[in-house]
PDB file of the backbone (N, CA, C, O) and the ligand in Angstrom, with CONECT records:
HET     ZN  A 101       1
ATOM      1  N   MET A   1      -9.770 -18.564  -3.925  1.00  0.00           N
ATOM      2  CA  MET A   1      -8.336 -18.520  -4.257  1.00  0.00           C
ATOM      3  C   MET A   1      -7.697 -17.145  -4.174  1.00  0.00           C
ATOM      4  O   MET A   1      -8.397 -16.151  -4.373  1.00  0.00           O
ATOM      5  N   THR A   2      -6.662 -17.057  -3.947  1.00  0.00           N
ATOM      6  CA  THR A   2      -5.740 -15.857  -3.753  1.00  0.00           C
ATOM      7  C   THR A   2      -4.449 -16.023  -4.535  1.00  0.00           C
ATOM      8  O   THR A   2      -3.982 -17.161  -4.552  1.00  0.00           O
ATOM      9  N   GLY A   3      -3.772 -15.025  -5.213  1.00  0.00           N
ATOM     10  CA  GLY A   3      -2.670 -15.281  -5.858  1.00  0.00           C
ATOM     11  C   GLY A   3      -1.386 -14.533  -4.824  1.00  0.00           C
ATOM     12  O   GLY A   3      -1.520 -14.039  -3.705  1.00  0.00           O
ATOM     13  N   LYS A   4      -0.180 -14.663  -5.638  1.00  0.00           N
ATOM     14  CA  LYS A   4       0.997 -13.924  -4.743  1.00  0.00           C
ATOM     15  C   LYS A   4       0.653 -12.402  -4.813  1.00  0.00           C
ATOM     16  O   LYS A   4       0.241 -11.791  -5.799  1.00  0.00           O
ATOM     17  N   THR A   5       0.865 -11.996  -3.769  1.00  0.00           N
ATOM     18  CA  THR A   5       0.912 -10.328  -3.737  1.00  0.00           C
ATOM     19  C   THR A   5       2.291  -9.673  -4.183  1.00  0.00           C
ATOM     20  O   THR A   5       3.336 -10.140  -3.730  1.00  0.00           O
ATOM     21  N   VAL A   6       2.307  -8.777  -4.919  1.00  0.00           N
ATOM     22  CA  VAL A   6       3.478  -8.282  -5.432  1.00  0.00           C
ATOM     23  C   VAL A   6       3.230  -6.872  -5.339  1.00  0.00           C
ATOM     24  O   VAL A   6       2.164  -6.341  -5.648  1.00  0.00           O
ATOM     25  N   PHE A   7       4.550  -6.109  -4.774  1.00  0.00           N
ATOM     26  CA  PHE A   7       4.509  -4.752  -4.460  1.00  0.00           C
ATOM     27  C   PHE A   7       5.454  -4.187  -5.341  1.00  0.00           C
ATOM     28  O   PHE A   7       6.463  -4.770  -5.740  1.00  0.00           O
ATOM     29  N   TYR A   8       5.069  -2.910  -5.669  1.00  0.00           N
ATOM     30  CA  TYR A   8       6.114  -2.162  -6.472  1.00  0.00           C
ATOM     31  C   TYR A   8       6.349  -0.671  -5.861  1.00  0.00           C
ATOM     32  O   TYR A   8       5.412   0.038  -5.496  1.00  0.00           O
ATOM     33  N   ASN A   9       7.652  -0.303  -5.799  1.00  0.00           N
ATOM     34  CA  ASN A   9       7.870   0.797  -5.351  1.00  0.00           C
ATOM     35  C   ASN A   9       8.064   1.791  -6.368  1.00  0.00           C
ATOM     36  O   ASN A   9       8.881   1.704  -7.285  1.00  0.00           O
ATOM     37  N   ASN A  10       7.087   2.960  -6.111  1.00  0.00           N
ATOM     38  CA  ASN A  10       7.365   4.102  -7.143  1.00  0.00           C
ATOM     39  C   ASN A  10       8.010   5.234  -6.560  1.00  0.00           C
ATOM     40  O   ASN A  10       7.466   5.957  -5.726  1.00  0.00           O
ATOM     41  N   GLU A  11       9.178   5.392  -6.999  1.00  0.00           N
ATOM     42  CA  GLU A  11      10.147   6.265  -6.471  1.00  0.00           C
ATOM     43  C   GLU A  11       9.886   7.587  -6.686  1.00  0.00           C
ATOM     44  O   GLU A  11      10.215   8.423  -5.844  1.00  0.00           O
ATOM     45  N   GLU A  12       9.259   7.932  -7.848  1.00  0.00           N
ATOM     46  CA  GLU A  12       8.923   9.456  -8.027  1.00  0.00           C
ATOM     47  C   GLU A  12       7.609  10.011  -7.186  1.00  0.00           C
ATOM     48  O   GLU A  12       7.506  11.197  -6.872  1.00  0.00           O
ATOM     49  N   LEU A  13       6.783   9.178  -6.914  1.00  0.00           N
ATOM     50  CA  LEU A  13       5.793   9.599  -5.892  1.00  0.00           C
ATOM     51  C   LEU A  13       5.908   9.202  -4.555  1.00  0.00           C
ATOM     52  O   LEU A  13       5.032   9.529  -3.754  1.00  0.00           O
ATOM     53  N   SER A  14       7.099   8.384  -4.136  1.00  0.00           N
ATOM     54  CA  SER A  14       7.508   7.943  -2.725  1.00  0.00           C
ATOM     55  C   SER A  14       6.303   7.341  -2.294  1.00  0.00           C
ATOM     56  O   SER A  14       5.968   7.589  -1.136  1.00  0.00           O
ATOM     57  N   THR A  15       5.408   6.432  -3.133  1.00  0.00           N
ATOM     58  CA  THR A  15       4.566   5.564  -2.548  1.00  0.00           C
ATOM     59  C   THR A  15       4.614   4.167  -3.180  1.00  0.00           C
ATOM     60  O   THR A  15       5.165   4.004  -4.269  1.00  0.00           O
ATOM     61  N   ARG A  16       4.093   3.249  -2.566  1.00  0.00           N
ATOM     62  CA  ARG A  16       4.029   1.948  -2.878  1.00  0.00           C
ATOM     63  C   ARG A  16       2.763   1.713  -3.650  1.00  0.00           C
ATOM     64  O   ARG A  16       1.747   2.285  -3.255  1.00  0.00           O
ATOM     65  N   ARG A  17       2.699   0.796  -4.892  1.00  0.00           N
ATOM     66  CA  ARG A  17       1.547   0.389  -5.231  1.00  0.00           C
ATOM     67  C   ARG A  17       1.645  -1.281  -5.255  1.00  0.00           C
ATOM     68  O   ARG A  17       2.705  -1.904  -5.317  1.00  0.00           O
ATOM     69  N   LEU A  18       0.365  -1.844  -5.196  1.00  0.00           N
ATOM     70  CA  LEU A  18       0.388  -3.401  -5.089  1.00  0.00           C
ATOM     71  C   LEU A  18      -0.329  -3.735  -6.378  1.00  0.00           C
ATOM     72  O   LEU A  18      -1.428  -3.296  -6.718  1.00  0.00           O
ATOM     73  N   ARG A  19       0.408  -4.532  -7.017  1.00  0.00           N
ATOM     74  CA  ARG A  19      -0.113  -5.110  -8.130  1.00  0.00           C
ATOM     75  C   ARG A  19      -1.124  -6.309  -8.144  1.00  0.00           C
ATOM     76  O   ARG A  19      -0.651  -7.429  -7.950  1.00  0.00           O
ATOM     77  N   CYS A  20      -2.555  -6.170  -8.369  1.00  0.00           N
ATOM     78  CA  CYS A  20      -3.497  -7.373  -8.552  1.00  0.00           C
ATOM     79  C   CYS A  20      -2.938  -8.419  -9.156  1.00  0.00           C
ATOM     80  O   CYS A  20      -2.536  -8.301 -10.314  1.00  0.00           O
ATOM     81  N   TRP A  21      -2.830  -9.548  -8.502  1.00  0.00           N
ATOM     82  CA  TRP A  21      -2.519 -10.851  -8.969  1.00  0.00           C
ATOM     83  C   TRP A  21      -3.290 -11.306 -10.208  1.00  0.00           C
ATOM     84  O   TRP A  21      -2.817 -12.118 -11.003  1.00  0.00           O
ATOM     85  N   LYS A  22      -4.566 -10.719 -10.348  1.00  0.00           N
ATOM     86  CA  LYS A  22      -5.446 -11.286 -11.420  1.00  0.00           C
ATOM     87  C   LYS A  22      -5.617 -10.440 -12.440  1.00  0.00           C
ATOM     88  O   LYS A  22      -5.490 -10.933 -13.561  1.00  0.00           O
ATOM     89  N   CYS A  23      -5.926  -9.044 -12.343  1.00  0.00           N
ATOM     90  CA  CYS A  23      -6.090  -8.190 -13.427  1.00  0.00           C
ATOM     91  C   CYS A  23      -4.759  -7.389 -13.909  1.00  0.00           C
ATOM     92  O   CYS A  23      -4.614  -6.836 -14.999  1.00  0.00           O
ATOM     93  N   GLN A  24      -3.870  -7.452 -12.897  1.00  0.00           N
ATOM     94  CA  GLN A  24      -2.612  -6.529 -13.324  1.00  0.00           C
ATOM     95  C   GLN A  24      -2.747  -5.203 -13.062  1.00  0.00           C
ATOM     96  O   GLN A  24      -1.828  -4.500 -13.486  1.00  0.00           O
ATOM     97  N   GLU A  25      -3.714  -4.610 -12.429  1.00  0.00           N
ATOM     98  CA  GLU A  25      -3.911  -3.190 -12.068  1.00  0.00           C
ATOM     99  C   GLU A  25      -3.074  -2.830 -10.895  1.00  0.00           C
ATOM    100  O   GLU A  25      -2.944  -3.570  -9.920  1.00  0.00           O
ATOM    101  N   LEU A  26      -2.523  -1.691 -11.021  1.00  0.00           N
ATOM    102  CA  LEU A  26      -1.715  -1.179  -9.833  1.00  0.00           C
ATOM    103  C   LEU A  26      -2.756  -0.461  -8.910  1.00  0.00           C
ATOM    104  O   LEU A  26      -3.534   0.443  -9.212  1.00  0.00           O
ATOM    105  N   LEU A  27      -2.570  -1.100  -7.694  1.00  0.00           N
ATOM    106  CA  LEU A  27      -3.738  -0.502  -6.761  1.00  0.00           C
ATOM    107  C   LEU A  27      -3.100   0.238  -5.560  1.00  0.00           C
ATOM    108  O   LEU A  27      -2.003  -0.126  -5.136  1.00  0.00           O
ATOM    109  N   THR A  28      -3.901   1.466  -4.903  1.00  0.00           N
ATOM    110  CA  THR A  28      -3.379   2.261  -4.113  1.00  0.00           C
ATOM    111  C   THR A  28      -3.930   1.702  -2.850  1.00  0.00           C
ATOM    112  O   THR A  28      -4.868   0.905  -2.856  1.00  0.00           O
ATOM    113  N   PRO A  29      -3.308   2.150  -1.696  1.00  0.00           N
ATOM    114  CA  PRO A  29      -3.563   1.774  -0.238  1.00  0.00           C
ATOM    115  C   PRO A  29      -5.458   2.009  -0.167  1.00  0.00           C
ATOM    116  O   PRO A  29      -6.244   1.200   0.325  1.00  0.00           O
ATOM    117  N   ALA A  30      -5.811   3.326  -0.803  1.00  0.00           N
ATOM    118  CA  ALA A  30      -7.318   3.757  -0.666  1.00  0.00           C
ATOM    119  C   ALA A  30      -8.014   2.808  -1.333  1.00  0.00           C
ATOM    120  O   ALA A  30      -9.169   2.617  -0.954  1.00  0.00           O
ATOM    121  N   ASP A  31      -7.518   2.045  -2.404  1.00  0.00           N
ATOM    122  CA  ASP A  31      -8.392   0.961  -2.988  1.00  0.00           C
ATOM    123  C   ASP A  31      -8.641  -0.189  -2.251  1.00  0.00           C
ATOM    124  O   ASP A  31      -9.619  -0.888  -2.515  1.00  0.00           O
ATOM    125  N   ILE A  32      -7.763  -0.502  -1.237  1.00  0.00           N
ATOM    126  CA  ILE A  32      -8.119  -1.865  -0.687  1.00  0.00           C
ATOM    127  C   ILE A  32      -8.187  -1.709   0.815  1.00  0.00           C
ATOM    128  O   ILE A  32      -8.113  -2.707   1.531  1.00  0.00           O
ATOM    129  N   GLU A  33      -8.310  -0.624   1.266  1.00  0.00           N
ATOM    130  CA  GLU A  33      -7.976  -0.474   2.658  1.00  0.00           C
ATOM    131  C   GLU A  33      -9.044  -0.997   3.498  1.00  0.00           C
ATOM    132  O   GLU A  33      -8.814  -1.061   4.705  1.00  0.00           O
ATOM    133  N   THR A  34     -10.134  -1.367   3.075  1.00  0.00           N
ATOM    134  CA  THR A  34     -11.439  -1.830   3.710  1.00  0.00           C
ATOM    135  C   THR A  34     -11.493  -3.298   3.583  1.00  0.00           C
ATOM    136  O   THR A  34     -11.552  -4.000   4.593  1.00  0.00           O
ATOM    137  N   TYR A  35     -11.475  -3.790   2.416  1.00  0.00           N
ATOM    138  CA  TYR A  35     -11.627  -5.260   2.140  1.00  0.00           C
ATOM    139  C   TYR A  35     -10.317  -6.115   1.542  1.00  0.00           C
ATOM    140  O   TYR A  35     -10.344  -7.295   1.193  1.00  0.00           O
ATOM    141  N   LEU A  36      -9.409  -5.405   1.521  1.00  0.00           N
ATOM    142  CA  LEU A  36      -8.267  -6.182   0.690  1.00  0.00           C
ATOM    143  C   LEU A  36      -9.175  -6.943  -0.526  1.00  0.00           C
ATOM    144  O   LEU A  36      -9.263  -8.168  -0.621  1.00  0.00           O
ATOM    145  N   VAL A  37      -9.769  -6.065  -1.350  1.00  0.00           N
ATOM    146  CA  VAL A  37     -10.437  -6.469  -2.642  1.00  0.00           C
ATOM    147  C   VAL A  37     -10.060  -5.567  -3.661  1.00  0.00           C
ATOM    148  O   VAL A  37      -9.960  -4.362  -3.432  1.00  0.00           O
ATOM    149  N   CYS A  38      -9.813  -6.139  -4.935  1.00  0.00           N
ATOM    150  CA  CYS A  38      -9.301  -5.376  -5.972  1.00  0.00           C
ATOM    151  C   CYS A  38     -10.777  -4.672  -6.526  1.00  0.00           C
ATOM    152  O   CYS A  38     -11.823  -5.315  -6.625  1.00  0.00           O
ATOM    153  N   PRO A  39     -10.641  -3.331  -6.836  1.00  0.00           N
ATOM    154  CA  PRO A  39     -11.970  -2.600  -7.174  1.00  0.00           C
ATOM    155  C   PRO A  39     -12.132  -2.879  -8.671  1.00  0.00           C
ATOM    156  O   PRO A  39     -13.227  -2.556  -9.132  1.00  0.00           O
ATOM    157  N   TYR A  40     -11.345  -3.357  -9.419  1.00  0.00           N
ATOM    158  CA  TYR A  40     -11.284  -3.523 -10.879  1.00  0.00           C
ATOM    159  C   TYR A  40     -11.970  -4.728 -11.185  1.00  0.00           C
ATOM    160  O   TYR A  40     -12.877  -4.794 -12.014  1.00  0.00           O
ATOM    161  N   CYS A  41     -11.502  -5.761 -10.461  1.00  0.00           N
ATOM    162  CA  CYS A  41     -11.999  -7.317 -11.022  1.00  0.00           C
ATOM    163  C   CYS A  41     -12.339  -8.096  -9.665  1.00  0.00           C
ATOM    164  O   CYS A  41     -12.347  -9.327  -9.699  1.00  0.00           O
ATOM    165  N   ASN A  42     -12.610  -7.444  -8.511  1.00  0.00           N
ATOM    166  CA  ASN A  42     -13.245  -8.115  -7.395  1.00  0.00           C
ATOM    167  C   ASN A  42     -12.312  -9.328  -6.663  1.00  0.00           C
ATOM    168  O   ASN A  42     -12.680 -10.034  -5.725  1.00  0.00           O
ATOM    169  N   ALA A  43     -11.065  -9.370  -7.320  1.00  0.00           N
ATOM    170  CA  ALA A  43     -10.291 -10.361  -6.653  1.00  0.00           C
ATOM    171  C   ALA A  43      -9.813 -10.405  -5.159  1.00  0.00           C
ATOM    172  O   ALA A  43      -9.270  -9.400  -4.699  1.00  0.00           O
ATOM    173  N   GLN A  44      -9.969 -11.400  -4.464  1.00  0.00           N
ATOM    174  CA  GLN A  44      -9.637 -11.389  -3.006  1.00  0.00           C
ATOM    175  C   GLN A  44      -8.066 -11.411  -2.972  1.00  0.00           C
ATOM    176  O   GLN A  44      -7.408 -12.337  -3.445  1.00  0.00           O
ATOM    177  N   LEU A  45      -7.470 -10.175  -2.298  1.00  0.00           N
ATOM    178  CA  LEU A  45      -5.952 -10.054  -2.283  1.00  0.00           C
ATOM    179  C   LEU A  45      -5.723 -10.845  -1.115  1.00  0.00           C
ATOM    180  O   LEU A  45      -6.549 -10.944  -0.207  1.00  0.00           O
ATOM    181  N   GLU A  46      -4.586 -11.420  -1.129  1.00  0.00           N
ATOM    182  CA  GLU A  46      -3.860 -12.036   0.063  1.00  0.00           C
ATOM    183  C   GLU A  46      -3.880 -11.332   1.510  1.00  0.00           C
ATOM    184  O   GLU A  46      -3.492 -10.170   1.629  1.00  0.00           O
ATOM    185  N   ARG A  47      -4.271 -11.955   2.422  1.00  0.00           N
ATOM    186  CA  ARG A  47      -4.465 -11.168   3.597  1.00  0.00           C
ATOM    187  C   ARG A  47      -3.144 -11.679   4.479  1.00  0.00           C
ATOM    188  O   ARG A  47      -3.041 -12.784   5.012  1.00  0.00           O
ATOM    189  N   CYS A  48      -2.229 -10.682   4.500  1.00  0.00           N
ATOM    190  CA  CYS A  48      -1.009 -10.997   5.303  1.00  0.00           C
ATOM    191  C   CYS A  48      -0.576  -9.624   5.989  1.00  0.00           C
ATOM    192  O   CYS A  48      -1.224  -8.590   5.829  1.00  0.00           O
ATOM    193  N   ALA A  49       0.552  -9.704   6.750  1.00  0.00           N
ATOM    194  CA  ALA A  49       1.087  -8.603   7.598  1.00  0.00           C
ATOM    195  C   ALA A  49       1.436  -7.375   6.271  1.00  0.00           C
ATOM    196  O   ALA A  49       1.337  -6.157   6.421  1.00  0.00           O
ATOM    197  N   ASP A  50       1.835  -8.051   5.058  1.00  0.00           N
ATOM    198  CA  ASP A  50       2.269  -7.109   4.038  1.00  0.00           C
ATOM    199  C   ASP A  50       1.262  -6.356   3.536  1.00  0.00           C
ATOM    200  O   ASP A  50       1.487  -5.159   3.358  1.00  0.00           O
ATOM    201  N   THR A  51       0.026  -6.876   3.225  1.00  0.00           N
ATOM    202  CA  THR A  51      -0.817  -6.239   2.388  1.00  0.00           C
ATOM    203  C   THR A  51      -1.768  -5.597   3.453  1.00  0.00           C
ATOM    204  O   THR A  51      -2.632  -4.831   3.025  1.00  0.00           O
ATOM    205  N   GLU A  52      -1.697  -5.824   4.737  1.00  0.00           N
ATOM    206  CA  GLU A  52      -2.388  -5.004   5.949  1.00  0.00           C
ATOM    207  C   GLU A  52      -1.644  -3.823   6.247  1.00  0.00           C
ATOM    208  O   GLU A  52      -2.172  -2.734   6.467  1.00  0.00           O
ATOM    209  N   ASP A  53      -0.330  -4.058   6.255  1.00  0.00           N
ATOM    210  CA  ASP A  53       0.511  -2.785   6.160  1.00  0.00           C
ATOM    211  C   ASP A  53       0.413  -1.681   5.223  1.00  0.00           C
ATOM    212  O   ASP A  53       0.327  -0.477   5.462  1.00  0.00           O
ATOM    213  N   PHE A  54       0.444  -2.386   3.957  1.00  0.00           N
ATOM    214  CA  PHE A  54       0.183  -1.460   2.900  1.00  0.00           C
ATOM    215  C   PHE A  54      -1.026  -0.722   2.855  1.00  0.00           C
ATOM    216  O   PHE A  54      -1.037   0.449   2.474  1.00  0.00           O
ATOM    217  N   ALA A  55      -1.997  -1.300   3.202  1.00  0.00           N
ATOM    218  CA  ALA A  55      -3.471  -0.794   3.328  1.00  0.00           C
ATOM    219  C   ALA A  55      -3.522   0.359   4.364  1.00  0.00           C
ATOM    220  O   ALA A  55      -4.270   1.323   4.203  1.00  0.00           O
ATOM    221  N   ILE A  56      -2.689   0.223   5.449  1.00  0.00           N
ATOM    222  CA  ILE A  56      -2.949   1.425   6.564  1.00  0.00           C
ATOM    223  C   ILE A  56      -1.678   2.318   6.358  1.00  0.00           C
ATOM    224  O   ILE A  56      -1.388   3.168   7.200  1.00  0.00           O
ATOM    225  N   GLU A  57      -0.910   2.119   5.217  1.00  0.00           N
ATOM    226  CA  GLU A  57       0.273   3.108   5.280  1.00  0.00           C
ATOM    227  C   GLU A  57      -0.002   4.494   5.269  1.00  0.00           C
ATOM    228  O   GLU A  57       0.709   5.292   5.880  1.00  0.00           O
ATOM    229  N   PRO A  58      -1.083   4.856   4.553  1.00  0.00           N
ATOM    230  CA  PRO A  58      -1.581   6.366   4.708  1.00  0.00           C
ATOM    231  C   PRO A  58      -1.821   6.757   6.114  1.00  0.00           C
ATOM    232  O   PRO A  58      -1.388   7.840   6.508  1.00  0.00           O
ATOM    233  N   LEU A  59      -2.444   6.005   6.869  1.00  0.00           N
ATOM    234  CA  LEU A  59      -2.765   6.509   8.049  1.00  0.00           C
ATOM    235  C   LEU A  59      -1.469   6.565   8.756  1.00  0.00           C
ATOM    236  O   LEU A  59      -1.200   7.570   9.415  1.00  0.00           O
ATOM    237  N   VAL A  60      -0.561   5.479   8.672  1.00  0.00           N
ATOM    238  CA  VAL A  60       0.614   5.698   9.506  1.00  0.00           C
ATOM    239  C   VAL A  60       1.484   7.142   9.138  1.00  0.00           C
ATOM    240  O   VAL A  60       1.902   7.999   9.917  1.00  0.00           O
ATOM    241  N   GLN A  61       1.580   7.072   7.741  1.00  0.00           N
ATOM    242  CA  GLN A  61       2.279   8.309   7.550  1.00  0.00           C
ATOM    243  C   GLN A  61       1.611   9.655   7.969  1.00  0.00           C
ATOM    244  O   GLN A  61       2.360  10.610   8.174  1.00  0.00           O
ATOM    245  N   GLN A  62       0.217   9.817   8.118  1.00  0.00           N
ATOM    246  CA  GLN A  62      -0.507  10.890   8.515  1.00  0.00           C
ATOM    247  C   GLN A  62      -0.144  10.847   9.977  1.00  0.00           C
ATOM    248  O   GLN A  62       0.357  11.911  10.340  1.00  0.00           O
ATOM    249  N   TRP A  63      -0.230  10.068  10.789  1.00  0.00           N
ATOM    250  CA  TRP A  63       0.305  10.123  12.091  1.00  0.00           C
ATOM    251  C   TRP A  63       1.834  10.218  12.305  1.00  0.00           C
ATOM    252  O   TRP A  63       2.300  10.689  13.342  1.00  0.00           O
ATOM    253  N   ILE A  64       2.463   9.838  11.469  1.00  0.00           N
ATOM    254  CA  ILE A  64       4.026  10.334  11.696  1.00  0.00           C
ATOM    255  C   ILE A  64       4.139  11.791  11.478  1.00  0.00           C
ATOM    256  O   ILE A  64       4.826  12.460  12.251  1.00  0.00           O
ATOM    257  N   SER A  65       3.409  12.428  10.312  1.00  0.00           N
ATOM    258  CA  SER A  65       3.470  13.697  10.019  1.00  0.00           C
ATOM    259  C   SER A  65       2.982  14.561  11.335  1.00  0.00           C
ATOM    260  O   SER A  65       3.618  15.590  11.562  1.00  0.00           O
ATOM    261  N   ARG A  66       1.932  14.226  12.193  1.00  0.00           N
ATOM    262  CA  ARG A  66       1.869  15.185  13.444  1.00  0.00           C
ATOM    263  C   ARG A  66       3.017  14.983  14.500  1.00  0.00           C
ATOM    264  O   ARG A  66       3.043  15.737  15.472  1.00  0.00           O
ATOM    265  N   TYR A  67       3.895  14.075  14.366  1.00  0.00           N
ATOM    266  CA  TYR A  67       4.796  13.879  15.382  1.00  0.00           C
ATOM    267  C   TYR A  67       6.226  13.928  14.645  1.00  0.00           C
ATOM    268  O   TYR A  67       6.920  12.912  14.612  1.00  0.00           O
ATOM    269  N   PRO A  68       6.567  14.895  14.171  1.00  0.00           N
ATOM    270  CA  PRO A  68       8.001  15.308  13.633  1.00  0.00           C
ATOM    271  C   PRO A  68       9.091  14.752  14.276  1.00  0.00           C
ATOM    272  O   PRO A  68      10.085  14.480  13.602  1.00  0.00           O
ATOM    273  N   ALA A  69       9.074  14.536  15.467  1.00  0.00           N
ATOM    274  CA  ALA A  69      10.132  13.879  16.123  1.00  0.00           C
ATOM    275  C   ALA A  69      10.504  12.315  15.921  1.00  0.00           C
ATOM    276  O   ALA A  69      11.558  11.760  16.235  1.00  0.00           O
ATOM    277  N   MET A  70       9.161  11.661  15.211  1.00  0.00           N
ATOM    278  CA  MET A  70       9.122  10.310  15.111  1.00  0.00           C
ATOM    279  C   MET A  70       9.672   9.942  13.559  1.00  0.00           C
ATOM    280  O   MET A  70       9.831   8.784  13.173  1.00  0.00           O
ATOM    281  N   GLN A  71       9.893  10.961  12.862  1.00  0.00           N
ATOM    282  CA  GLN A  71      10.310  10.849  11.416  1.00  0.00           C
ATOM    283  C   GLN A  71      11.939  10.365  11.456  1.00  0.00           C
ATOM    284  O   GLN A  71      12.856  10.771  12.170  1.00  0.00           O
ATOM    285  N   PRO A  72      11.919   9.409  10.474  1.00  0.00           N
ATOM    286  CA  PRO A  72      13.343   9.000  10.465  1.00  0.00           C
ATOM    287  C   PRO A  72      14.276   9.596   9.385  1.00  0.00           C
ATOM    288  O   PRO A  72      14.327   9.136   8.245  1.00  0.00           O
ATOM    289  N   ASP A  73      15.068  10.731   9.847  1.00  0.00           N
ATOM    290  CA  ASP A  73      15.920  11.487   9.036  1.00  0.00           C
ATOM    291  C   ASP A  73      15.420  12.126   7.829  1.00  0.00           C
ATOM    292  O   ASP A  73      16.270  12.377   6.975  1.00  0.00           O
ATOM    293  N   ASN A  74      14.159  12.453   7.576  1.00  0.00           N
ATOM    294  CA  ASN A  74      13.498  13.278   6.710  1.00  0.00           C
ATOM    295  C   ASN A  74      13.607  12.504   5.376  1.00  0.00           C
ATOM    296  O   ASN A  74      13.367  13.088   4.320  1.00  0.00           O
ATOM    297  N   ARG A  75      13.942  11.280   5.402  1.00  0.00           N
ATOM    298  CA  ARG A  75      14.122  10.156   4.074  1.00  0.00           C
ATOM    299  C   ARG A  75      13.489  10.875   2.895  1.00  0.00           C
ATOM    300  O   ARG A  75      12.662  11.736   3.194  1.00  0.00           O
ATOM    301  N   GLY A  76      13.732  10.674   1.628  1.00  0.00           N
ATOM    302  CA  GLY A  76      12.903  10.545   0.616  1.00  0.00           C
ATOM    303  C   GLY A  76      13.150  12.054   0.140  1.00  0.00           C
ATOM    304  O   GLY A  76      12.517  12.350  -0.874  1.00  0.00           O
ATOM    305  N   ARG A  77      13.912  13.014   0.657  1.00  0.00           N
ATOM    306  CA  ARG A  77      14.113  14.248  -0.052  1.00  0.00           C
ATOM    307  C   ARG A  77      15.553  14.305  -0.430  1.00  0.00           C
ATOM    308  O   ARG A  77      16.493  14.319   0.365  1.00  0.00           O
ATOM    309  N   ALA A  78      15.621  14.336  -1.724  1.00  0.00           N
ATOM    310  CA  ALA A  78      17.100  14.330  -2.196  1.00  0.00           C
ATOM    311  C   ALA A  78      17.799  15.756  -2.279  1.00  0.00           C
ATOM    312  O   ALA A  78      18.971  15.850  -2.643  1.00  0.00           O
TER     313      ALA A  78
HETATM  314 ZN    ZN A 101      -7.854  -7.037 -10.089  1.00  0.00          ZN2+
END
């Protein structure tokens, strides 16, 4: 059984967190990148485009940082 996946935007850190549907812990992409399983309670997270995008987001950001021309208007810096 899996529950609804909920994402939270953390404006201060410019990062997203995923809230575990079972134990309510806030997870980072590194927590779930391999298996989409909560490291706190071993709950299987919903596998969908959103969770997979979330899990690989650091890799995408790393890739973008190597190619400044691809950055969308240097957003996130007020
Ligand atoms: Zn959990």
